N, CA, C and O atoms as CSV, one atom per row, in Angstrom:
chain,resi,resn,atom,element,x,y,z
A,1,MET,N,N,-73.304,44.994,-44.918
A,1,MET,CA,C,-72.381,43.933,-45.230
A,1,MET,C,C,-72.045,43.184,-43.931
A,1,MET,O,O,-71.735,43.802,-42.912
A,2,ARG,N,N,-72.109,41.874,-43.981
A,2,ARG,CA,C,-71.738,41.043,-42.826
A,2,ARG,C,C,-70.226,40.856,-42.841
A,2,ARG,O,O,-69.634,40.597,-43.889
A,3,TYR,N,N,-69.611,40.988,-41.680
A,3,TYR,CA,C,-68.162,40.881,-41.556
A,3,TYR,C,C,-67.836,39.890,-40.453
A,3,TYR,O,O,-68.484,39.881,-39.407
A,4,LYS,N,N,-66.828,39.052,-40.689
A,4,LYS,CA,C,-66.354,38.100,-39.679
A,4,LYS,C,C,-64.886,38.380,-39.396
A,4,LYS,O,O,-64.091,38.626,-40.303
A,5,TYR,N,N,-64.549,38.336,-38.102
A,5,TYR,CA,C,-63.189,38.634,-37.654
A,5,TYR,C,C,-62.716,37.513,-36.743
A,5,TYR,O,O,-63.368,37.207,-35.744
A,6,LYS,N,N,-61.595,36.904,-37.076
A,6,LYS,CA,C,-60.985,35.877,-36.230
A,6,LYS,C,C,-60.185,36.574,-35.133
A,6,LYS,O,O,-59.258,37.334,-35.413
A,7,THR,N,N,-60.554,36.306,-33.890
A,7,THR,CA,C,-59.903,36.968,-32.764
A,7,THR,C,C,-58.535,36.363,-32.480
A,7,THR,O,O,-58.186,35.303,-32.999
A,8,ASN,N,N,-57.770,37.060,-31.645
A,8,ASN,CA,C,-56.425,36.622,-31.296
A,8,ASN,C,C,-56.182,36.883,-29.810
A,8,ASN,O,O,-56.324,38.013,-29.343
A,9,GLY,N,N,-55.815,35.832,-29.070
A,9,GLY,CA,C,-55.422,35.994,-27.680
A,9,GLY,C,C,-56.558,36.080,-26.680
A,9,GLY,O,O,-56.344,36.490,-25.539
A,10,VAL,N,N,-57.777,35.697,-27.090
A,10,VAL,CA,C,-58.932,35.759,-26.190
A,10,VAL,C,C,-59.735,34.466,-26.277
A,10,VAL,O,O,-59.480,33.622,-27.136
A,11,CYS,N,N,-60.700,34.320,-25.384
A,11,CYS,CA,C,-61.512,33.100,-25.340
A,11,CYS,C,C,-62.459,32.981,-26.527
A,11,CYS,O,O,-62.666,31.883,-27.045
A,12,SER,N,N,-63.034,34.092,-26.959
A,12,SER,CA,C,-63.892,34.012,-28.139
A,12,SER,C,C,-63.000,33.761,-29.360
A,12,SER,O,O,-61.858,34.217,-29.413
A,13,ILE,N,N,-63.536,33.040,-30.323
A,13,ILE,CA,C,-62.715,32.710,-31.490
A,13,ILE,C,C,-63.089,33.518,-32.726
A,13,ILE,O,O,-62.325,33.592,-33.688
A,14,GLU,N,N,-64.284,34.128,-32.687
A,14,GLU,CA,C,-64.714,34.903,-33.846
A,14,GLU,C,C,-65.753,35.935,-33.421
A,14,GLU,O,O,-66.547,35.708,-32.508
A,15,ILE,N,N,-65.724,37.073,-34.105
A,15,ILE,CA,C,-66.727,38.112,-33.919
A,15,ILE,C,C,-67.332,38.384,-35.289
A,15,ILE,O,O,-66.606,38.576,-36.264
A,16,SER,N,N,-68.650,38.402,-35.365
A,16,SER,CA,C,-69.302,38.770,-36.622
A,16,SER,C,C,-70.263,39.920,-36.352
A,16,SER,O,O,-70.821,40.041,-35.261
A,17,PHE,N,N,-70.443,40.758,-37.358
A,17,PHE,CA,C,-71.311,41.931,-37.226
A,17,PHE,C,C,-71.618,42.473,-38.609
A,17,PHE,O,O,-70.976,42.125,-39.601
A,18,ASP,N,N,-72.628,43.343,-38.640
A,18,ASP,CA,C,-72.973,44.051,-39.863
A,18,ASP,C,C,-72.358,45.434,-39.791
A,18,ASP,O,O,-72.315,46.058,-38.731
A,19,ILE,N,N,-71.881,45.906,-40.938
A,19,ILE,CA,C,-71.327,47.253,-41.018
A,19,ILE,C,C,-71.934,47.933,-42.241
A,19,ILE,O,O,-71.916,47.393,-43.346
A,20,GLU,N,N,-72.469,49.125,-42.017
A,20,GLU,CA,C,-72.978,49.958,-43.098
A,20,GLU,C,C,-72.402,51.343,-42.901
A,20,GLU,O,O,-72.713,52.023,-41.923
A,21,GLU,N,N,-71.563,51.755,-43.831
A,21,GLU,CA,C,-70.743,52.955,-43.700
A,21,GLU,C,C,-69.894,52.778,-42.450
A,21,GLU,O,O,-69.031,51.900,-42.431
A,22,ASN,N,N,-70.104,53.581,-41.394
A,22,ASN,CA,C,-69.303,53.384,-40.177
A,22,ASN,C,C,-70.163,52.974,-38.978
A,22,ASN,O,O,-69.757,53.163,-37.831
A,23,VAL,N,N,-71.341,52.415,-39.236
A,23,VAL,CA,C,-72.262,52.008,-38.168
A,23,VAL,C,C,-72.276,50.487,-38.043
A,23,VAL,O,O,-72.391,49.768,-39.036
A,24,ILE,N,N,-72.159,50.017,-36.807
A,24,ILE,CA,C,-72.062,48.590,-36.505
A,24,ILE,C,C,-73.357,48.105,-35.858
A,24,ILE,O,O,-73.876,48.743,-34.942
A,25,THR,N,N,-73.877,46.973,-36.337
A,25,THR,CA,C,-75.074,46.364,-35.764
A,25,THR,C,C,-74.917,44.850,-35.729
A,25,THR,O,O,-74.023,44.288,-36.362
A,26,ASN,N,N,-75.802,44.200,-34.976
A,26,ASN,CA,C,-75.898,42.728,-34.951
A,26,ASN,C,C,-74.586,42.036,-34.609
A,26,ASN,O,O,-74.182,41.099,-35.297
A,27,VAL,N,N,-73.920,42.488,-33.554
A,27,VAL,CA,C,-72.648,41.903,-33.135
A,27,VAL,C,C,-72.891,40.556,-32.457
A,27,VAL,O,O,-73.753,40.435,-31.586
A,28,GLU,N,N,-72.127,39.552,-32.865
A,28,GLU,CA,C,-72.197,38.228,-32.254
A,28,GLU,C,C,-70.786,37.708,-32.023
A,28,GLU,O,O,-69.926,37.801,-32.900
A,29,PHE,N,N,-70.559,37.162,-30.834
A,29,PHE,CA,C,-69.281,36.551,-30.487
A,29,PHE,C,C,-69.450,35.043,-30.500
A,29,PHE,O,O,-70.477,34.531,-30.056
A,30,LEU,N,N,-68.464,34.334,-30.997
A,30,LEU,CA,C,-68.436,32.871,-30.944
A,30,LEU,C,C,-67.444,32.491,-29.856
A,30,LEU,O,O,-66.241,32.708,-29.997
A,31,GLY,N,N,-67.959,31.919,-28.763
A,31,GLY,CA,C,-67.117,31.592,-27.612
A,31,GLY,C,C,-67.009,32.788,-26.678
A,31,GLY,O,O,-67.621,33.829,-26.915
A,32,GLY,N,N,-66.239,32.634,-25.634
A,32,GLY,CA,C,-66.038,33.717,-24.681
A,32,GLY,C,C,-67.074,33.711,-23.568
A,32,GLY,O,O,-67.829,32.750,-23.418
A,33,CYS,N,N,-67.108,34.776,-22.795
A,33,CYS,CA,C,-68.019,34.931,-21.655
A,33,CYS,C,C,-69.387,35.363,-22.164
A,33,CYS,O,O,-69.631,36.550,-22.383
A,34,ASN,N,N,-70.259,34.413,-22.348
A,34,ASN,CA,C,-71.529,34.611,-23.029
A,34,ASN,C,C,-72.324,35.811,-22.526
A,34,ASN,O,O,-72.710,36.663,-23.326
A,35,GLY,N,N,-72.574,35.898,-21.244
A,35,GLY,CA,C,-73.382,36.991,-20.704
A,35,GLY,C,C,-72.763,38.351,-20.929
A,35,GLY,O,O,-73.438,39.281,-21.370
A,36,ASN,N,N,-71.483,38.473,-20.629
A,36,ASN,CA,C,-70.798,39.755,-20.803
A,36,ASN,C,C,-70.756,40.175,-22.270
A,36,ASN,O,O,-70.955,41.347,-22.591
A,37,LEU,N,N,-70.500,39.233,-23.142
A,37,LEU,CA,C,-70.398,39.578,-24.560
A,37,LEU,C,C,-71.747,39.910,-25.169
A,37,LEU,O,O,-71.829,40.739,-26.075
A,38,LYS,N,N,-72.812,39.273,-24.684
A,38,LYS,CA,C,-74.156,39.653,-25.137
A,38,LYS,C,C,-74.465,41.081,-24.694
A,38,LYS,O,O,-75.068,41.847,-25.444
A,39,ALA,N,N,-74.057,41.437,-23.485
A,39,ALA,CA,C,-74.287,42.790,-22.976
A,39,ALA,C,C,-73.519,43.817,-23.801
A,39,ALA,O,O,-74.074,44.849,-24.178
A,40,ILE,N,N,-72.255,43.545,-24.082
A,40,ILE,CA,C,-71.458,44.457,-24.905
A,40,ILE,C,C,-72.127,44.631,-26.269
A,40,ILE,O,O,-72.230,45.748,-26.776
A,41,SER,N,N,-72.578,43.531,-26.854
A,41,SER,CA,C,-73.226,43.582,-28.167
A,41,SER,C,C,-74.445,44.495,-28.154
A,41,SER,O,O,-74.651,45.270,-29.087
A,42,LYS,N,N,-75.249,44.409,-27.107
A,42,LYS,CA,C,-76.447,45.254,-26.997
A,42,LYS,C,C,-76.065,46.719,-26.799
A,42,LYS,O,O,-76.690,47.611,-27.374
A,43,LEU,N,N,-75.055,46.963,-25.997
A,43,LEU,CA,C,-74.667,48.340,-25.691
A,43,LEU,C,C,-74.083,49.076,-26.890
A,43,LEU,O,O,-74.237,50.292,-27.000
A,44,ILE,N,N,-73.430,48.371,-27.774
A,44,ILE,CA,C,-72.789,49.060,-28.903
A,44,ILE,C,C,-73.599,48.953,-30.198
A,44,ILE,O,O,-73.186,49.493,-31.224
A,45,ASP,N,N,-74.730,48.275,-30.164
A,45,ASP,CA,C,-75.541,48.136,-31.379
A,45,ASP,C,C,-75.974,49.510,-31.896
A,45,ASP,O,O,-76.551,50.312,-31.161
A,46,GLY,N,N,-75.688,49.759,-33.158
A,46,GLY,CA,C,-76.045,51.027,-33.788
A,46,GLY,C,C,-75.039,52.138,-33.584
A,46,GLY,O,O,-75.281,53.274,-33.992
A,47,GLN,N,N,-73.908,51.829,-32.958
A,47,GLN,CA,C,-72.873,52.837,-32.710
A,47,GLN,C,C,-71.870,52.878,-33.870
A,47,GLN,O,O,-71.795,51.961,-34.687
A,48,THR,N,N,-71.120,53.950,-33.910
A,48,THR,CA,C,-70.114,54.124,-34.960
A,48,THR,C,C,-68.813,53.412,-34.604
A,48,THR,O,O,-68.560,53.073,-33.448
A,49,VAL,N,N,-68.013,53.203,-35.613
A,49,VAL,CA,C,-66.681,52.614,-35.431
A,49,VAL,C,C,-65.889,53.457,-34.439
A,49,VAL,O,O,-65.238,52.916,-33.545
A,50,GLU,N,N,-65.940,54.769,-34.589
A,50,GLU,CA,C,-65.169,55.670,-33.732
A,50,GLU,C,C,-65.615,55.564,-32.269
A,50,GLU,O,O,-64.780,55.554,-31.364
A,51,TYR,N,N,-66.912,55.486,-32.043
A,51,TYR,CA,C,-67.434,55.360,-30.684
A,51,TYR,C,C,-66.969,54.050,-30.050
A,51,TYR,O,O,-66.526,54.030,-28.902
A,52,ILE,N,N,-67.074,52.973,-30.798
A,52,ILE,CA,C,-66.672,51.652,-30.288
A,52,ILE,C,C,-65.184,51.645,-29.956
A,52,ILE,O,O,-64.782,51.142,-28.907
A,53,GLU,N,N,-64.379,52.193,-30.833
A,53,GLU,CA,C,-62.935,52.273,-30.565
A,53,GLU,C,C,-62.656,53.088,-29.306
A,53,GLU,O,O,-61.856,52.681,-28.463
A,54,GLU,N,N,-63.311,54.231,-29.181
A,54,GLU,CA,C,-63.092,55.107,-28.028
A,54,GLU,C,C,-63.423,54.407,-26.717
A,54,GLU,O,O,-62.695,54.557,-25.736
A,55,LYS,N,N,-64.506,53.648,-26.689
A,55,LYS,CA,C,-64.964,53.004,-25.460
A,55,LYS,C,C,-64.250,51.683,-25.151
A,55,LYS,O,O,-64.037,51.359,-23.983
A,56,LEU,N,N,-63.879,50.918,-26.184
A,56,LEU,CA,C,-63.417,49.554,-25.942
A,56,LEU,C,C,-61.941,49.291,-26.223
A,56,LEU,O,O,-61.374,48.334,-25.696
A,57,SER,N,N,-61.324,50.113,-27.029
A,57,SER,CA,C,-59.923,49.885,-27.383
A,57,SER,C,C,-59.032,49.980,-26.149
A,57,SER,O,O,-59.146,50.913,-25.355
A,58,GLY,N,N,-58.151,49.007,-26.005
A,58,GLY,CA,C,-57.204,49.014,-24.887
A,58,GLY,C,C,-57.693,48.335,-23.628
A,58,GLY,O,O,-56.924,48.197,-22.677
A,59,ASN,N,N,-58.948,47.903,-23.585
A,59,ASN,CA,C,-59.439,47.144,-22.425
A,59,ASN,C,C,-58.723,45.798,-22.387
A,59,ASN,O,O,-58.599,45.124,-23.410
A,60,LEU,N,N,-58.259,45.415,-21.214
A,60,LEU,CA,C,-57.514,44.170,-21.073
A,60,LEU,C,C,-58.308,43.161,-20.256
A,60,LEU,O,O,-59.195,43.529,-19.485
A,61,CYS,N,N,-57.982,41.890,-20.433
A,61,CYS,CA,C,-58.628,40.801,-19.704
A,61,CYS,C,C,-57.549,40.068,-18.902
A,61,CYS,O,O,-56.711,39.366,-19.468
A,62,GLY,N,N,-57.581,40.239,-17.594
A,62,GLY,CA,C,-56.584,39.581,-16.756
A,62,GLY,C,C,-55.179,39.983,-17.142
A,62,GLY,O,O,-54.877,41.169,-17.275
A,63,ARG,N,N,-54.323,38.995,-17.322
A,63,ARG,CA,C,-52.920,39.242,-17.681
A,63,ARG,C,C,-52.705,39.346,-19.190
A,63,ARG,O,O,-51.587,39.584,-19.645
A,64,ARG,N,N,-53.755,39.171,-19.947
A,64,ARG,CA,C,-53.637,39.232,-21.410
A,64,ARG,C,C,-53.436,40.676,-21.855
A,64,ARG,O,O,-53.819,41.613,-21.154
A,65,ASN,N,N,-52.837,40.841,-23.018
A,65,ASN,CA,C,-52.622,42.188,-23.534
A,65,ASN,C,C,-53.771,42.637,-24.439
A,65,ASN,O,O,-53.621,43.586,-25.209
A,66,THR,N,N,-54.916,41.957,-24.347
A,66,THR,CA,C,-56.107,42.289,-25.117
A,66,THR,C,C,-57.325,41.748,-24.366
A,66,THR,O,O,-57.187,41.194,-23.275
A,67,SER,N,N,-58.487,41.904,-24.934
A,67,SER,CA,C,-59.732,41.364,-24.394
A,67,SER,C,C,-60.701,41.203,-25.555
A,67,SER,O,O,-60.416,41.637,-26.671
A,68,CYS,N,N,-61.829,40.590,-25.299
A,68,CYS,CA,C,-62.831,40.462,-26.364
A,68,CYS,C,C,-63.313,41.847,-26.797
A,68,CYS,O,O,-63.550,42.078,-27.983
A,69,ALA,N,N,-63.458,42.764,-25.845
A,69,ALA,CA,C,-63.870,44.128,-26.174
A,69,ALA,C,C,-62.814,44.822,-27.035
A,69,ALA,O,O,-63.151,45.483,-28.018
A,70,ASP,N,N,-61.549,44.674,-26.671
A,70,ASP,CA,C,-60.447,45.244,-27.443
A,70,ASP,C,C,-60.408,44.630,-28.836
A,70,ASP,O,O,-60.174,45.334,-29.819
A,71,GLN,N,N,-60.633,43.335,-28.926
A,71,GLN,CA,C,-60.660,42.665,-30.224
A,71,GLN,C,C,-61.811,43.187,-31.081
A,71,GLN,O,O,-61.669,43.318,-32.297
A,72,LEU,N,N,-62.940,43.484,-30.461
A,72,LEU,CA,C,-64.065,44.059,-31.192
A,72,LEU,C,C,-63.687,45.423,-31.768
A,72,LEU,O,O,-64.009,45.723,-32.917
A,73,ALA,N,N,-63.014,46.239,-30.980
A,73,ALA,CA,C,-62.567,47.549,-31.471
A,73,ALA,C,C,-61.647,47.385,-32.677
A,73,ALA,O,O,-61.763,48.129,-33.650
A,74,LYS,N,N,-60.746,46.427,-32.619
A,74,LYS,CA,C,-59.844,46.160,-33.743
A,74,LYS,C,C,-60.634,45.663,-34.959
A,74,LYS,O,O,-60.357,46.052,-36.094
A,75,ALA,N,N,-61.613,44.806,-34.703
A,75,ALA,CA,C,-62.414,44.216,-35.786
A,75,ALA,C,C,-63.216,45.268,-36.536
A,75,ALA,O,O,-63.254,45.262,-37.766
A,76,VAL,N,N,-63.861,46.177,-35.797
A,76,VAL,CA,C,-64.688,47.171,-36.479
A,76,VAL,C,C,-63.826,48.139,-37.290
A,76,VAL,O,O,-64.230,48.573,-38.368
A,77,ARG,N,N,-62.656,48.474,-36.785
A,77,ARG,CA,C,-61.750,49.345,-37.544
A,77,ARG,C,C,-61.297,48.651,-38.825
A,77,ARG,O,O,-61.296,49.255,-39.898
A,78,LYS,N,N,-60.916,47.391,-38.710
A,78,LYS,CA,C,-60.458,46.638,-39.887
A,78,LYS,C,C,-61.587,46.532,-40.919
A,78,LYS,O,O,-61.359,46.737,-42.111
A,79,ALA,N,N,-62.784,46.218,-40.470
A,79,ALA,CA,C,-63.927,46.105,-41.379
A,79,ALA,C,C,-64.203,47.433,-42.066
A,79,ALA,O,O,-64.471,47.475,-43.267
A,80,TYR,N,N,-64.138,48.507,-41.309
A,80,TYR,CA,C,-64.387,49.829,-41.867
A,80,TYR,C,C,-63.355,50.165,-42.938
A,80,TYR,O,O,-63.707,50.623,-44.026
A,81,GLU,N,N,-62.081,49.936,-42.628
A,81,GLU,CA,C,-61.013,50.238,-43.596
A,81,GLU,C,C,-61.173,49.383,-44.855
A,81,GLU,O,O,-61.005,49.883,-45.967
A,82,GLU,N,N,-61.496,48.104,-44.690
A,82,GLU,CA,C,-61.681,47.228,-45.847
A,82,GLU,C,C,-62.904,47.647,-46.659
A,82,GLU,O,O,-62.886,47.546,-47.886
A,83,SER,N,N,-63.954,48.109,-46.007
A,83,SER,CA,C,-65.155,48.533,-46.734
A,83,SER,C,C,-64.896,49.779,-47.556
A,83,SER,O,O,-65.492,49.953,-48.619
A,84,LYS,N,N,-64.016,50.648,-47.082
A,84,LYS,CA,C,-63.669,51.861,-47.841
A,84,LYS,C,C,-62.900,51.497,-49.114
A,84,LYS,O,O,-63.067,52.138,-50.151
A,85,ILE,N,N,-62.063,50.469,-49.027
A,85,ILE,CA,C,-61.284,50.030,-50.200
A,85,ILE,C,C,-62.205,49.425,-51.254
A,85,ILE,O,O,-62.015,49.653,-52.449
A,86,LYS,N,N,-63.201,48.657,-50.819
A,86,LYS,CA,C,-64.125,47.997,-51.744
A,86,LYS,C,C,-65.080,48.971,-52.424
A,86,LYS,O,O,-65.596,48.679,-53.503
A,87,SER,N,N,-65.320,50.128,-51.802
A,87,SER,CA,C,-66.288,51.082,-52.388
A,87,SER,C,C,-65.712,51.908,-53.489
A,87,SER,O,O,-66.409,52.743,-54.065
């Protein structure tokens, strides 16, 4: 299932990815630091929601209280919880 998440408080405006059970693939960021976000997408491709949360949750960007990586952790958790409700 393809999932789109509108980010909050970061340069990227949207994150989209595929989720099957608790595995995340094909992560794409709209906006943000292109090179860094492409690297993050490659590194977490095929990983579980729990792994992504463990590695990326709480990462901050400058003075902001979040980051694109932190937003990704929030997005995958939200997608996972919503997918459980739909099943």
